[in-house]
N, C-alpha and C positions, 0 to 999 in steps of 0.2 A: 504494499499499499504506499503510495507516494505521500510524503508529509504534506499536510495543509500548510499553505504559505501565510495564513492570516493570524495565527496565534502561536505563542510559545508556551505550550502546556506545562503545568507544574506537576503533572502526573507522570508515571513511568520513569521515575528518576534513576539516574545511574550513580549510585553512592560512591563507588570507587573513583570514577573520573571527577566527581564533584569534590571529593576529599582531596584528590590530587591537585586540582585547580586551586582550591582554598588554601592549601599548604604552600603552593607556588606563589600565590598572591601575598601571602603573609610573609614569606621569605623576601620578596621583592621590596615590600614596604619596610621591612626591618633593615635591609641594606641601604634603602634611601634615607632612613632616619639616621644612619650612621655616616652618611656622606658617600655611600657607594654609588657606582654607576650602572647597576643592573639595567644594563641597557633595557479562525474562523474555522471552525472545524469543518471545512468542506474540502474533500479530497480532490485535488487537481495538481497540475504540474508547475504552478507559479512558485516563486521564491519570495521570501520576505527579507527585507533589509538591504536591498541594493538601491542605486540612485541615478538620476540624470538631472540636467538643468544647466543653467549658466553660471550661477554662483557656487563656489565650492567652499565647504566648511573650512574655516581657519584652523590650521594645525598648531599645536603648542610649539613654542620656539624651542630651540635646541637647549637653552638654559633651563627652561621650564621642564622639558622632559627629563633632563639630568636631575633636577632638584626633587622631582617626584618619582624618579626611577621608572618612567613611563616606558612600557614595551613598545617597540616599533611595530606598527600594523602594516602588513603588506597584503594586497589583494591581487588576484590573478589578472592578466591583461584583458580577459574577456568579461570582466565584472566591473561595472562603473557605478559609483555611489556619489550622489550630489546632494548637498544640503543648502537650502536657500535660507536667507534671513539670519545671517551670523551676527550682525551688529545691531544692538538694541540701543546703544548709548549708555548702557550701564555695565560697568566692568564685571560685576558679579553675575549678572544675567548672562553676559557673553561667555563666561567661564562655564556656566551650567550648560549652555547650549553646545559648547565645544566638546565637553565630556560626554553629553548625551549622544553626539554624533559618533564619538569614538566607540561608544558602547554598541551602537548598531553595526559599525564596522567590524568590531571584535567578534561579533556572532557570525558574520559572514566569513571572516578570515578562518575561523574554526571549522566552518562547514566546508570551505573551499580547500582546506588542508594546508594553507600557508601559515597557520598557527596550530600545529598538531597537538601541542601540549596545553593549549588553552591559556597561555600566559596573559594575554590581553583580556580574554573572557573573564578571568578571575580578578583582573585588575579593575575593571570597569563595572563589575557586577558584584552584588552581595545579597545575602538573604534569599528571599523568594525569587527575585529576578535572576540570580545565579542558578538556582535549581531549575527554573523554567528554561533558561538558556542551555544548560547542559542537557536537559531532556530533548530539547529542539535539535541541537547538534547531533545527538545520539540517533534520532529518527532518520536523519539524512544518511548517517554512517550505516545504519542497519539496512537501509534501502539501496545502498550503493550509489548514492546521488551526491553531486556537487551543485554549484550554482553558477549561473551565467546571466548576461544581459545588463539591463539598466533600471535603476529605481531613483525616483526623485522624491525628496522630502521637502515639504513646504508648510506655510502657515504655522511656523513654529513659535510658540509663545512660552514664556516662563513666568511662573508666579512664585515669589519668595515667601517662605514662612519662617521668619527669624533668620539667623545668620548661617545655619547649617542644614536647612531643609528647603527643598523647592519641588515644584511639580512642573512638568514639561508636557505640553499638548502639541501634537504635530500630526500632519497628514503624510501619507506615502502613496505615490502612484507606482504600483507594482506591476502594471499592465505589460511592461517590456522586460520583466525579470522572470526567469524560468529555471526550473530544476534541470540538471544535466546528468545524463547517464554516464558514469565514470567508465564503463567498459567501452562504450562506443564514441564517447566525447561529443555526443549530440544533445542539443537542448530538446526538452520536452515542450514544444511550443503549443500553446492553448489559445483559445479565442478569448479576447479581452471581454470583461464584464464589470459591472458596478463593484463586485466583490474585490476587485483589484485595487480599489481605493480604500485605504485603511487609516482609521483614526487611532493613534496611539496616545495613551495617557500613562505617564510614568511619574514615579516618586524618586527624587534624587536626594542623597545625603552626603554631606561633605565629611570626609574622614580626616584623620589626624595629619595626613600628608597633603590635604588640600585637594584631593580628588573627589569630584562629584560623582560618587558611585550610584548606579541605578539599583534601587532595592525593591521596586515593584513595577510591573508593566502589565497594562491591560490594553487589548486591541479590539476594534470593532470594524468588521468588514462592511463595505458598502455604506458607510456613514455619509449622510447628506452634506455635512460640513465639508467633505473632501471631494465631492463630485463636481470638479470643475473642468 
């Protein structure tokens, strides 16, 4: 069964992988604290988490990456992720949006196999969001699938709740993103539908190293807000 592209379920967990990712993330954060440089449940063949568009999300600077021990996220050449609306005029909100984008990229990198140990996955996720992400990656692995194509993230807004908690609401156009059969290296192209437009609602929490980790994620396929 091909994984549904529209939700990252928190069921069918993979405890071993989850524990390994959690330990990896903890080790990376410990090194950074010491000044180290560790560097919809509808079955179809679309993917979640890729992107397209004209504006690209701002990546952390080299100094910021070193300071937080941020893992480098690499995506395959056939997968494009684009995030619109990076600049709000508020430095804190911009930081939240940047880490929210990295979170989405980390999931696709794990699925695509460019981050097989899930270092970025454990770095940008925690709690229920990490459990959901690990389960989601596991479904692709079990089905022998990767990801390809383009996905655009837009209408991204941040609501701050104090100095260490925020919520991010954003839309994704996943109509040009597809699952890919790893044996044949061919995309499982499907007919676009309203369900390809997803509304994501996430909770972000700032950890001791200043990383706005995603701790909860809820998605709604075919949301009217995203049908543009």
